[in-house]
C-alpha positions, -999 to +999 in steps of 0.1 A: +129-415+659+161-435+652+196-422+658+231-434+646+266-420+643+256-397+615+226-382+633+232-344+635+231-327+669+197-309+673+199-272+667+167-262+685+169-246+719+173-273+747+148-259+771+111-259+763+090-228+764+080-237+800+117-237+808+116-269+829+118-299+806+141-310+778+125-309+744+115-344+732+139-342+703+168-337+728+154-365+750+156-389+720+190-375+709+205-380+744+190-415+745+207-423+712+240-410+725+237-432+756+233-463+734+265-455+716+285-446+748+270-474+770+295-500+759+325-478+764+344-489+794+328-523+798+354-547+811+360-573+837+368-610+841+355-638+819+331-648+847+317-613+849+308-609+812+274-592+809+243-614+802+216-587+798+211-558+774+233-575+748+234-570+710+254-585+682+288-568+681+288-555+717+324-554+729+338-563+763+374-562+774+380-595+790+407-590+816+411-627+821+420-632+785+437-598+781+418-587+749+384-575+738+357-600+729+325-595+710+289-608+712+284-630+681+251-647+691+224-640+717+199-668+713+195-696+721+227-690+741+252-662+743+283-667+722+314-645+724+341-643+698+375-627+697+387-605+669+398-635+648+364-651+651+373-679+675+347-687+702+360-676+736 
């Protein structure tokens, strides 16, 4: 199941009939939300930029530069751009 910013919040009860586990639909929904919220709050120095779990467009506030940078390329090497498109 795929989720994006327009995916509606599930309306079924959260707890299964057994009362001890989250419904699989909710597990998937919370997993999707985590993907959207994961990048929020990522910041640090240029040297501390993440190198794993990257995707094109991932943002990172570079405190050394003083502005956000974005992943432009992952393979064969990681390339970061600023908002104007310059490699940083």
